[in-house]
PyMOL CGO cylinders between C-alpha atoms (Angstrom):
from pymol import cmd
from pymol.cgo import CYLINDER

trace = [
    CYLINDER, 134.62, -52.96, -23.70, 136.62, -53.37, -20.60, 0.3, 1, 1, 1, 1, 1, 1,
    CYLINDER, 136.62, -53.37, -20.60, 140.19, -52.07, -20.28, 0.3, 1, 1, 1, 1, 1, 1,
    CYLINDER, 140.19, -52.07, -20.28, 141.15, -55.86, -19.39, 0.3, 1, 1, 1, 1, 1, 1,
    CYLINDER, 141.15, -55.86, -19.39, 139.83, -57.53, -22.02, 0.3, 1, 1, 1, 1, 1, 1,
    CYLINDER, 139.83, -57.53, -22.02, 140.61, -60.77, -22.23, 0.3, 1, 1, 1, 1, 1, 1,
    CYLINDER, 140.61, -60.77, -22.23, 140.74, -59.52, -26.04, 0.3, 1, 1, 1, 1, 1, 1,
    CYLINDER, 140.74, -59.52, -26.04, 143.25, -58.09, -26.32, 0.3, 1, 1, 1, 1, 1, 1,
    CYLINDER, 143.25, -58.09, -26.32, 144.93, -59.34, -23.54, 0.3, 1, 1, 1, 1, 1, 1,
    CYLINDER, 144.93, -59.34, -23.54, 145.73, -62.64, -25.43, 0.3, 1, 1, 1, 1, 1, 1,
    CYLINDER, 145.73, -62.64, -25.43, 146.98, -60.25, -28.16, 0.3, 1, 1, 1, 1, 1, 1,
    CYLINDER, 146.98, -60.25, -28.16, 149.10, -58.68, -25.87, 0.3, 1, 1, 1, 1, 1, 1,
    CYLINDER, 149.10, -58.68, -25.87, 147.34, -55.76, -26.31, 0.3, 1, 1, 1, 1, 1, 1,
    CYLINDER, 147.34, -55.76, -26.31, 146.38, -53.26, -23.97, 0.3, 1, 1, 1, 1, 1, 1,
    CYLINDER, 146.38, -53.26, -23.97, 141.97, -51.02, -24.49, 0.3, 1, 1, 1, 1, 1, 1,
    CYLINDER, 141.97, -51.02, -24.49, 143.78, -47.29, -25.43, 0.3, 1, 1, 1, 1, 1, 1,
    CYLINDER, 143.78, -47.29, -25.43, 141.42, -44.93, -25.17, 0.3, 1, 1, 1, 1, 1, 1,
    CYLINDER, 141.42, -44.93, -25.17, 142.34, -44.27, -29.06, 0.3, 1, 1, 1, 1, 1, 1,
    CYLINDER, 142.34, -44.27, -29.06, 141.65, -48.37, -30.14, 0.3, 1, 1, 1, 1, 1, 1,
    CYLINDER, 141.65, -48.37, -30.14, 138.44, -47.79, -28.23, 0.3, 1, 1, 1, 1, 1, 1,
    CYLINDER, 138.44, -47.79, -28.23, 137.36, -44.09, -29.54, 0.3, 1, 1, 1, 1, 1, 1,
    CYLINDER, 137.36, -44.09, -29.54, 138.12, -45.73, -33.21, 0.3, 1, 1, 1, 1, 1, 1,
    CYLINDER, 138.12, -45.73, -33.21, 136.20, -49.20, -32.89, 0.3, 1, 1, 1, 1, 1, 1,
    CYLINDER, 136.20, -49.20, -32.89, 132.63, -46.68, -31.36, 0.3, 1, 1, 1, 1, 1, 1,
    CYLINDER, 132.63, -46.68, -31.36, 133.20, -44.10, -34.17, 0.3, 1, 1, 1, 1, 1, 1,
    CYLINDER, 133.20, -44.10, -34.17, 133.91, -46.73, -36.65, 0.3, 1, 1, 1, 1, 1, 1,
    CYLINDER, 133.91, -46.73, -36.65, 132.95, -50.19, -36.10, 0.3, 1, 1, 1, 1, 1, 1,
    CYLINDER, 132.95, -50.19, -36.10, 136.88, -50.81, -36.38, 0.3, 1, 1, 1, 1, 1, 1,
    CYLINDER, 136.88, -50.81, -36.38, 140.81, -50.59, -35.53, 0.3, 1, 1, 1, 1, 1, 1,
    CYLINDER, 140.81, -50.59, -35.53, 143.56, -51.03, -37.52, 0.3, 1, 1, 1, 1, 1, 1,
    CYLINDER, 143.56, -51.03, -37.52, 146.15, -52.28, -35.10, 0.3, 1, 1, 1, 1, 1, 1,
    CYLINDER, 146.15, -52.28, -35.10, 149.47, -53.02, -35.44, 0.3, 1, 1, 1, 1, 1, 1,
    CYLINDER, 149.47, -53.02, -35.44, 151.93, -56.14, -33.48, 0.3, 1, 1, 1, 1, 1, 1,
    CYLINDER, 151.93, -56.14, -33.48, 149.30, -58.19, -32.55, 0.3, 1, 1, 1, 1, 1, 1,
    CYLINDER, 149.30, -58.19, -32.55, 150.56, -61.98, -30.78, 0.3, 1, 1, 1, 1, 1, 1,
    CYLINDER, 150.56, -61.98, -30.78, 149.95, -64.64, -32.03, 0.3, 1, 1, 1, 1, 1, 1,
    CYLINDER, 149.95, -64.64, -32.03, 149.86, -67.23, -29.14, 0.3, 1, 1, 1, 1, 1, 1,
    CYLINDER, 149.86, -67.23, -29.14, 150.31, -70.19, -32.05, 0.3, 1, 1, 1, 1, 1, 1,
    CYLINDER, 150.31, -70.19, -32.05, 152.89, -69.39, -33.95, 0.3, 1, 1, 1, 1, 1, 1,
    CYLINDER, 152.89, -69.39, -33.95, 154.64, -66.26, -31.76, 0.3, 1, 1, 1, 1, 1, 1,
    CYLINDER, 154.64, -66.26, -31.76, 155.01, -63.56, -33.66, 0.3, 1, 1, 1, 1, 1, 1,
    CYLINDER, 155.01, -63.56, -33.66, 153.84, -61.12, -34.08, 0.3, 1, 1, 1, 1, 1, 1,
    CYLINDER, 153.84, -61.12, -34.08, 151.00, -59.14, -37.06, 0.3, 1, 1, 1, 1, 1, 1,
    CYLINDER, 151.00, -59.14, -37.06, 149.18, -56.39, -38.06, 0.3, 1, 1, 1, 1, 1, 1,
    CYLINDER, 149.18, -56.39, -38.06, 145.34, -56.42, -38.52, 0.3, 1, 1, 1, 1, 1, 1,
    CYLINDER, 145.34, -56.42, -38.52, 141.88, -54.09, -38.18, 0.3, 1, 1, 1, 1, 1, 1,
    CYLINDER, 141.88, -54.09, -38.18, 139.87, -54.84, -34.95, 0.3, 1, 1, 1, 1, 1, 1,
    CYLINDER, 139.87, -54.84, -34.95, 136.18, -54.83, -35.50, 0.3, 1, 1, 1, 1, 1, 1,
    CYLINDER, 136.18, -54.83, -35.50, 133.65, -54.57, -33.44, 0.3, 1, 1, 1, 1, 1, 1,
    CYLINDER, 133.65, -54.57, -33.44, 130.96, -57.03, -33.01, 0.3, 1, 1, 1, 1, 1, 1,
    CYLINDER, 130.96, -57.03, -33.01, 128.06, -55.95, -30.91, 0.3, 1, 1, 1, 1, 1, 1,
    CYLINDER, 128.06, -55.95, -30.91, 125.15, -58.60, -30.57, 0.3, 1, 1, 1, 1, 1, 1,
    CYLINDER, 125.15, -58.60, -30.57, 123.72, -57.22, -28.31, 0.3, 1, 1, 1, 1, 1, 1,
    CYLINDER, 123.72, -57.22, -28.31, 125.20, -59.15, -25.21, 0.3, 1, 1, 1, 1, 1, 1,
    CYLINDER, 125.20, -59.15, -25.21, 125.78, -57.82, -22.59, 0.3, 1, 1, 1, 1, 1, 1,
    CYLINDER, 125.78, -57.82, -22.59, 129.02, -57.94, -23.80, 0.3, 1, 1, 1, 1, 1, 1,
    CYLINDER, 129.02, -57.94, -23.80, 130.74, -56.63, -26.41, 0.3, 1, 1, 1, 1, 1, 1,
    CYLINDER, 130.74, -56.63, -26.41, 132.97, -58.98, -28.64, 0.3, 1, 1, 1, 1, 1, 1,
    CYLINDER, 132.97, -58.98, -28.64, 136.06, -58.68, -31.27, 0.3, 1, 1, 1, 1, 1, 1,
    CYLINDER, 136.06, -58.68, -31.27, 136.58, -59.55, -34.54, 0.3, 1, 1, 1, 1, 1, 1,
    CYLINDER, 136.58, -59.55, -34.54, 139.82, -60.21, -37.05, 0.3, 1, 1, 1, 1, 1, 1,
    CYLINDER, 139.82, -60.21, -37.05, 140.10, -58.95, -39.85, 0.3, 1, 1, 1, 1, 1, 1,
    CYLINDER, 140.10, -58.95, -39.85, 142.94, -59.58, -41.87, 0.3, 1, 1, 1, 1, 1, 1,
    CYLINDER, 142.94, -59.58, -41.87, 143.91, -56.96, -45.12, 0.3, 1, 1, 1, 1, 1, 1,
    CYLINDER, 143.91, -56.96, -45.12, 144.41, -58.78, -48.55, 0.3, 1, 1, 1, 1, 1, 1,
    CYLINDER, 144.41, -58.78, -48.55, 148.24, -59.98, -49.53, 0.3, 1, 1, 1, 1, 1, 1,
    CYLINDER, 148.24, -59.98, -49.53, 148.39, -58.35, -52.55, 0.3, 1, 1, 1, 1, 1, 1,
]
cmd.load_cgo(trace, "trace")
């Protein structure tokens, strides 16, 4: 996990100690105000740690069900 990760910088977020700790402990972390390049708006989602066993870790987004 790198502080200046391309996934987080593209969402205009920083990989903080809190996010890193939650990802390592629970495998996912709720993050608010993630930026979308496509729409120019922000949204909330869970970031899910996707460790494939390779050299680098990947992240996926898990969106909330709207009621």
